[in-house]
C-alpha positions as CSV (number, residue, x, y, z in Angstrom):
1,M,17.6,69.0,-26.1
2,K,18.2,72.4,-27.5
3,V,19.6,73.8,-30.5
4,L,20.4,77.6,-31.2
5,L,20.5,78.8,-34.6
6,I,22.3,82.0,-35.3
7,N,21.2,84.2,-38.1
8,G,24.2,86.1,-39.1
9,S,22.4,88.0,-41.8
10,Y,21.8,91.9,-41.5
11,H,18.4,91.2,-42.4
12,E,16.2,89.6,-39.6
13,K,13.7,87.9,-41.8
14,G,15.5,87.3,-44.9
15,C,16.8,84.5,-46.9
16,T,18.9,83.0,-44.3
17,Y,16.4,83.2,-41.7
18,T,14.2,81.2,-44.2
19,A,16.6,78.4,-44.3
20,L,17.2,78.5,-40.6
21,A,13.4,78.3,-39.9
22,E,13.0,75.3,-42.1
23,V,15.8,73.5,-40.3
24,A,14.1,74.4,-37.1
25,K,10.8,73.0,-37.9
26,A,12.4,69.5,-38.7
27,L,14.2,69.9,-35.4
28,N,10.8,70.5,-33.6
29,A,9.1,67.7,-35.4
30,N,12.0,65.4,-33.7
31,G,11.3,66.7,-30.2
32,V,14.2,69.2,-30.1
33,E,13.6,72.7,-28.8
34,T,15.1,75.5,-30.9
35,E,15.6,79.3,-30.7
36,I,16.6,81.5,-33.6
37,Y,19.2,84.3,-32.5
38,W,19.7,87.0,-34.6
39,I,23.0,88.9,-34.4
40,G,21.3,92.1,-35.6
41,Q,22.3,95.5,-37.1
42,R,24.5,96.5,-34.1
43,Q,28.2,97.0,-34.7
44,T,30.1,93.7,-34.2
45,N,33.7,94.4,-33.5
46,G,36.4,92.2,-34.7
47,C,38.9,90.3,-32.2
48,K,41.7,92.5,-30.9
49,G,44.2,89.6,-30.5
50,C,44.8,90.8,-27.1
51,W,44.6,87.3,-25.3
52,A,42.9,89.1,-22.4
53,C,40.1,86.4,-22.5
54,K,42.3,83.7,-21.6
55,K,43.0,85.4,-18.2
56,I,39.5,86.8,-17.5
57,K,37.5,83.8,-19.2
58,K,35.4,86.5,-21.2
59,C,36.0,88.9,-24.3
60,V,37.1,92.4,-23.1
61,I,34.8,94.1,-25.7
62,D,31.5,95.0,-24.3
63,D,29.0,94.5,-27.3
64,G,26.9,91.6,-26.1
65,L,28.8,88.7,-27.3
66,N,29.9,87.6,-23.6
67,E,26.0,87.2,-23.1
68,F,25.7,85.1,-26.3
69,V,28.6,83.0,-25.2
70,E,26.7,82.4,-21.7
71,K,23.4,81.7,-23.5
72,A,25.2,79.0,-25.9
73,A,26.3,77.0,-22.8
74,E,22.8,76.1,-22.4
75,F,22.3,74.6,-25.8
76,D,23.3,71.1,-27.0
77,G,23.6,71.9,-30.8
78,F,24.4,74.9,-33.1
79,V,23.5,76.1,-36.6
80,F,25.1,79.1,-37.9
81,G,23.6,80.8,-40.9
82,S,25.1,83.5,-43.3
83,P,24.3,85.2,-46.5
84,V,27.2,85.1,-49.1
85,Y,29.0,88.4,-49.5
86,Y,32.0,88.4,-52.0
87,A,32.2,84.5,-52.0
88,S,32.5,84.5,-48.3
89,A,30.5,84.8,-44.9
90,A,29.1,88.1,-43.8
91,G,31.8,90.2,-42.1
92,A,29.8,90.6,-38.9
93,L,29.2,86.9,-38.5
94,V,33.0,86.2,-38.9
95,S,33.9,88.8,-36.3
96,F,31.3,87.3,-34.0
97,M,32.4,83.7,-34.5
98,D,36.1,84.6,-34.2
99,R,35.4,86.1,-30.7
100,A,33.1,83.7,-29.6
101,F,34.9,80.7,-30.2
102,Y,38.2,82.1,-29.0
103,S,36.8,83.5,-25.7
104,G,34.2,80.8,-25.1
105,K,35.3,77.7,-26.6
106,K,33.8,75.8,-23.6
107,S,30.3,76.9,-24.4
108,F,30.7,74.8,-28.0
109,E,32.9,72.2,-27.9
110,Y,31.9,68.4,-28.5
111,K,28.4,69.8,-29.6
112,P,27.1,69.3,-33.0
113,A,27.2,72.1,-35.3
114,A,26.3,73.0,-38.8
115,A,26.7,75.8,-41.3
116,V,23.9,77.2,-43.4
117,V,24.4,79.6,-46.4
118,S,22.2,81.5,-48.5
119,C,23.1,82.9,-51.8
120,R,21.7,84.5,-55.0
121,R,23.8,82.4,-57.2
122,A,27.5,81.7,-56.5
123,G,29.8,81.5,-53.6
124,A,27.8,79.1,-51.2
125,S,30.7,76.4,-51.2
126,T,33.5,78.8,-50.0
127,T,31.2,80.3,-47.3
128,F,30.2,77.0,-46.2
129,D,33.8,76.1,-45.9
130,V,34.6,79.2,-43.7
131,I,32.2,78.6,-41.3
132,N,32.7,74.8,-41.1
133,K,36.5,75.6,-40.0
134,Y,35.3,77.0,-36.4
135,F,33.5,73.6,-35.7
136,T,36.4,71.3,-36.7
137,I,38.9,73.3,-34.8
138,N,36.8,73.0,-31.5
139,S,36.1,69.2,-31.5
140,M,32.6,69.7,-32.8
141,P,30.9,67.0,-34.9
142,V,29.8,68.6,-38.1
143,V,26.4,67.7,-39.3
144,G,25.4,67.4,-42.9
145,S,22.7,66.9,-45.4
146,N,22.0,65.3,-48.6
147,Y,23.7,68.3,-50.2
148,W,25.6,71.2,-49.0
149,N,23.8,73.3,-46.7
150,E,22.7,76.1,-49.1
151,I,19.6,77.8,-50.2
152,H,19.2,80.1,-53.2
153,G,17.3,83.3,-53.6
154,N,17.7,87.0,-53.8
155,T,14.6,87.5,-51.2
156,A,12.9,85.5,-48.7
157,E,10.0,84.7,-51.0
158,E,12.6,83.4,-53.7
159,A,14.4,81.3,-51.1
160,A,11.0,79.9,-50.1
161,Q,10.8,78.4,-53.8
162,D,14.0,76.7,-53.8
163,E,12.5,73.2,-53.1
164,E,15.8,71.3,-53.2
165,G,17.3,73.9,-50.6
166,L,14.4,73.5,-48.4
167,Q,14.7,69.8,-48.4
168,T,18.2,70.2,-47.7
169,M,17.4,72.1,-44.5
170,R,14.8,69.8,-43.5
171,I,17.3,66.6,-43.9
172,L,19.9,68.8,-42.0
173,G,17.4,69.3,-39.1
174,N,16.5,65.7,-38.9
175,N,20.3,64.5,-39.2
176,M,21.0,66.9,-36.3
177,A,18.1,65.4,-34.2
178,W,19.3,62.0,-34.8
179,L,22.8,62.8,-33.9
180,L,21.9,64.7,-30.6
181,K,19.8,61.6,-29.7
182,C,22.9,59.4,-30.1
183,I,25.0,61.6,-28.2
184,K,22.5,61.7,-25.4
185,L,22.3,57.8,-25.3
186,G,26.1,57.8,-25.4
187,K,26.5,59.9,-22.4
188,E,23.9,57.9,-20.5
189,A,26.2,55.0,-21.2
190,G,29.3,56.6,-19.8
191,L,30.9,57.4,-23.2
192,T,32.6,60.7,-23.5
193,P,35.6,61.8,-25.9
194,E,39.1,61.5,-24.5
195,K,40.9,64.7,-24.0
196,E,44.4,65.6,-24.4
197,R,46.2,68.6,-23.3
198,K,46.8,71.1,-26.3
199,I,50.1,71.1,-28.0
200,M,51.4,74.3,-29.3
201,T,54.2,74.3,-31.9
202,N,55.8,77.4,-32.8
203,F,57.6,77.1,-36.2
204,I,60.1,80.0,-35.5
205,R,61.7,78.7,-32.1
């Protein structure tokens, strides 16, 4: 079993990384392999709304996102992490997730996922909500902890002092590992979700 943890911060080893690394440690202790994927400082383009991906099965924008979607197909679960910017998720991560989930939904559907948020003071709950919406629209079980998955600090060093936040991350990792094992046992028993063809309602016509 493998979990991909996505660092949506502009800073490679900042507060968001500190939180994700704590989740990864708990997953590793439960026998789950992990990899932290940093979106990086490259320009991440927003979705064009061109719908071309529905025909060619990938995004038309060539900025590394398609390679990520292919990589994601190899993993069993995901943790998306973001800092708080103006009480919402980092713009680059939102653009990244818009395109990844729209063009490559098969790499993610039915796999457990969690949002992790780092903030100095406030805005964590709204950011947490923004990220979770990607999972709930894609048939992904959402993994929680004993509190909202957030950590506080203005620097990585400060985040490492948030004992409650670190515990929240550890419990999140333990819960993710438990759910992955339950799903594995279910698959071995022949249990899979029943799928239906998507019904699209247009309120104009």
